[in-house]
N, C-alpha and C positions, 0 to 999 in steps of 0.2 A: 469678657462676653461685654456686650452691648447693654446700655441703662435701659432697665425695663423692658432686657429680654423674658420671656417666659418660654421656657423650655419644654419641647415635647416628650414625656417619660411612659406613654403606654405607645409604642408603636409598632403598628401592626402592617401583620406582615403579608394578610388579605384587607386592601385598603380598603375605607370607609366608603369613599368614594364609587370604587366597584360594584359594595354590597349594598348600595344605595339602589341599585338597579333592580335590586331582585327583593325590594322592602317595602313597607307603608310607610306612608310620610302621614303623623300625628300633630297635632298645633297644641301643643303647650306652655302654657306661662308666657307665650310671645314667641316661644322658640320653636322650631321646627325639629323633631326626630324622627327616627326611620326605625323602627321594626319590622325582623326577620323571623322568619319561621328555621327550626335549627332541628335536625336529628342529630345526637349523640352515639357514632358507631362503637363507644367503650361501652357505653350502658344499653346499647340496644333499645334505646326510646326518644318518643318525640316531646322536645318538651312544652306541655303544657297550652304556654302561652308565647307569642311572639315575645322575641328578646332585640334587647336595644342594636346595633348594632358596631357599637363603640364597646358593647362588650364583650364582642368573639373576635379571635385569629390574631390577638395580638400578644406582645410580651413586655413588659421594661425594660427601657436604653436597650433593646437589643442591637442595634445598627450603630452604639455609642462605643469610640477608638476612648482608652484608659491609657494614662502614663501608669511608671511601676510603683506610684505609690497609690495606685487606684481612681486618682483625678482623669475627670473627664477631660481629651483633649479635642477639639474644635467642635464642640459641643451641638449635636441637631444637625453635624455637615450632612452624611447620608440621607437622614431623615426627610432634609429639607430640597436633595437634589430629587428623593423620590415623589415630595411634592409639587415642584415643579414639571414633573413625567404625568404625574395622574392627573392635575391641572391640564396640561396638553392633550392626555386622552379621555377626560371627559366629554373637551369640544370637538373630537372624533366621535365619540361616540352619539353626541346630541344630533351632529351632521347626521350619522347612518338614521338614525331614528327619522328624521323630517325624511329624507330619501324615503326611506321603506313607509311612510303614509305616503306619498305620492304615488297612484298609479303607472305614470309613464315610467318610473327609474325604473318598474323590474325589464322593461326591452332594452334598458341604455347597457352598453358595452364595457364603460368606463364607470361603474360606480363611487370607488374609493382614489385621489388621487397617491402620488406614490407619497407628498410626505405623509396623509392617514394613512398608506401600508406601513412607512417607516416607524411613525408613531406605535403603530398596535405590537408592532414586531420585537420593538425593545421594550414596551409593557409588559408584552408576554412573557420573555427573557429573564424580566426580574423576578414576575413572581415567581418563575423557577428559583431564581438560585437568592431573593431575599428571603426564602422559607428557611426556619429554623433547622429541622434536618438536614440542610442541603449544607448552612454556616459549617456544623457542626460535622457534616462528614467533611468539610474540606480542613479545620481541623484537627481531626483523625491523619489524614493524607497525609497534611505536612506536615506534624509529627512527627509520623512516621518513616518520612522521607528524613529527617532532620531530629534525630534523639535526643539533641541538648536542647531544643526548643523548650522554652518554657509557656505553660498553655496561654498567658495574656500573648506575649510575641504573636502567639500562632492566631491567635482571634483577632490581633489586629491586623496581621497580617492577609490573613483569610479576609476579613473587611474588604480592605483595602482593593483586593484581588478580583473578589467575587461579583463586587457592587460597582453602578455606577454615579463613581464620582466629582465633587469638581467642576473645576471647567477644565482643566489639560487636557488638551485632545493627544495631545501625543502618549499622555498615562493612559489615558480613558482606552485607547486602540489598543493598548496591553493587557487588561482586563479578560479574564474568562468571558464575562458576558460579551464583551465583543464580540470577542472572536463566537461565545457561540448563538450569536444570529445572524454569523453568515450565514449557519445552515436552513437560513430561513429564506434564503438567496433562490431568485427567479421563482415560485410559489406563484398559483394561481390563486387570488381571495375569492371567497365566495361567502356572501351572508343568510343565512334559512332564517326562514321568519314563522312564527307560529300565530295561528290567531287569538291564542291564548296563554296565561302566564303561564304556561307547563315546563319552560326550563329552567332547572335547578340547576345551580355549582355547588363545589364544595371546598374542602380548603387545599385541596392540588386542583384548579382547576383546569389546568393544560392538559388536552389528549393526546395524545402522539402515538401513533401506529407506525413500527420502526421499519427501516429498510433493511435488504437482506443485508448481512454481514461482507464487507471487503467494497461497498457502497462509496466510492470515490470522493462525495462529494458528502456524505453522511446526510443527507436529507431524506427527512422521516417521506413513509409513504404519504401520511395526511397529517392532519390538524383539528383539535376542532377546540375551539374555547368558549365558554355560556359569556355573550357581552351582556346581554338584559335577561328579564323572565319569558324576553319573545324574541330574542335573536342570538343565533350562534354563527360564529366566524367560522370557514374550513378552508383550511390551507393545501391542496395540495403540487405537486411537479405541474409546471404547466405546461409541459408536455404531454403531458395526460390528460389533457382537458381541450373540447373545443375551444376554437374560439370565445365561442358566447359566453362560456364558460371560464372566461379568466379572468374577469370581473363584474360580481353580478349579483341582483337579487334573487332569490327563490321562495319559494312557498313549501314549509316543512310540512309533511303529510304525517299521520300519526306511527306509523311503522318507522321514519327516523326520529320523532321524539322520544319514542319510547328505548329506540336503540341510545341518545344524548342520556336521557336519563340512566339509563342501563350501565355507559362508560364513566359517566359523575361517579356512580355508585362504587363502581370498581377503583376508579382512583382515587378516591376518598380517603382520606385519614383517620380524621378526629370527628368533621361535623360536614351534614351536610344541609344547606339551607335549600329553602325555599320562600317566595314570594306569597304561597297558601298554602293554607294546612295539609302537612300531606296524606295523601289520600291513603284507604287500608291497601289500596294495591302495590301504592310504590313503598311503602313500610315495610313490606313481604318484598318486593322484589332488594330493595334494601336489606335487609334480614337474611336474604337467601342465600345473595353474593358474599356479603360478610362470612357467611356459615361457611360456605366453601372455599372460598379464603385461607381460612385456621385448619 
């Protein structure tokens, strides 16, 4: 380990970079900190004050490989890979925010570049596969098919094959996440924009409407992903939209905003997040949905 290296221990499966888009910044002791409103699904209650984004959606050493002695191997390798992806994603989101602020961009037929689209697709898939439950399920499947594999090796193998790691292109082409990315090929990209901070998110923010069984390319019928408290990314099979709808920005009406809030509540596992305090209507909506699921 290089001299002066400071390892990251608290590793976020929902990145702080992403949660900043749903938070308020506060200047404290020359440091900018970010706070977000949180609704706890298990307790069915809204936290009374906004919480620091660094305190949510993380586990200690979540992405670390270990040897048989329990020591770390290639410390923070996966975490640093995610950091590079998050940096590129943040630049894309900032670029979209700039375009959303320009009226003429709503008439453009190609809002996102091919690079923008590829970064967003990789980032979305990374959120699915870096989730602790996904990792745990991967381990269970691996051990079921390989009964003699111990938990340590199963975890290392799962991490190596689920997540985008290192710079070895040949290796990365064969990881599960690289294969999954292909499901979003040939999709139209649409950016929905709200006039207020109405868009909420959660600890499982990728919403998919699945295709019919037997669909040869396994593409979803639609995908929705909240980008910030005012923007949502929608994906649709490109053959199902007009030429104008293949790469565009549009204003979201109240019904679409409510639908988005509803679907986020459905997909959430432990937490729902908002830039503003949840209204009584939103709290009631979340509780009704989760009570129905139970």
